[in-house]
N, C-alpha and C positions, 0 to 999 in steps of 0.2 A: 504494500500500500504506500502511496506517495507520502502521506503524512509522517511515516516513520523517518524519513530523511530529515525532518524538521523538529523532531521531538526534543523538547527542552530548551529551545532557543526562540523566544518570542519574536525577536526582531527579524530573524531569518524568514519567518512566516509572513511578515508584513511587506517587505519590499517587493517580492514577487506578486503578492495579492494586489498591491496598488499599481503595479506596472503591467499587469495582464500577462505575466509569464507563466502563471499556473493555468493549465487547461481547464476549461469550464467544468468538465465533469469531476474535477478534483477540488474545486473551490470550497464546496460545502465541508469536505473532510478537513481541509486546511483551516477553515474558519472554526470548526468544532475543536480541532486540536489546539488552536490558539486560545479559545475559551477555556479548555481544560487546563492549559498551562497557567492561565491567570488564577484559576482555582487552586492548582497545585502550589502556586507561589503565595498562598494565603490571601487571595483576592488582591494581589498587587500586580502592577505591570513592571516588567523588568527589562524594558526595551532601551532604557537610558534616554538622555535628553535628545539625542539625534534620532533614535527610533520612534520617539513620541510623535514626531512629525507625521509618521505613517499610522501610528496606533489609533489616534482619535478618529481620523476619517475612516479607517478600516473598520473600527467597531461600529461607527454610525452606519456604514454601508451594509453591515450584516444585521442591522436592526437592533444594535446594542448601544444606542446613544446614551441610555440611562446608565449603563455600566461605565462608559467612558467618563461621564460626569462623576460617578461614584469613585472611580479610580483617581481622577484628577483631584478630588477633595480628600483623599486619604491623608491621615496625619502620622501614620507609622511608616517607617522606612521599608522599602524605598518609596518616596513620595515627594510632593512639592511642599507639604505641610510641615 
């Protein structure tokens, strides 16, 4: 399965998602893996400040805008707070 290539590295899942490098038939798997990784990280985003440029729009694109806001408002590390 394609998502196994990306397991554990949130930012690696974002750049291809945003640049259309992931074939359409695999996008849902990659999106779900990204969400699973956020949960695995204790509901934190671990993309770093460079990857965040891709994270917020990617989450919004997959219908998770509310999660993007929740993650942005986190006060425990890693976070902006």
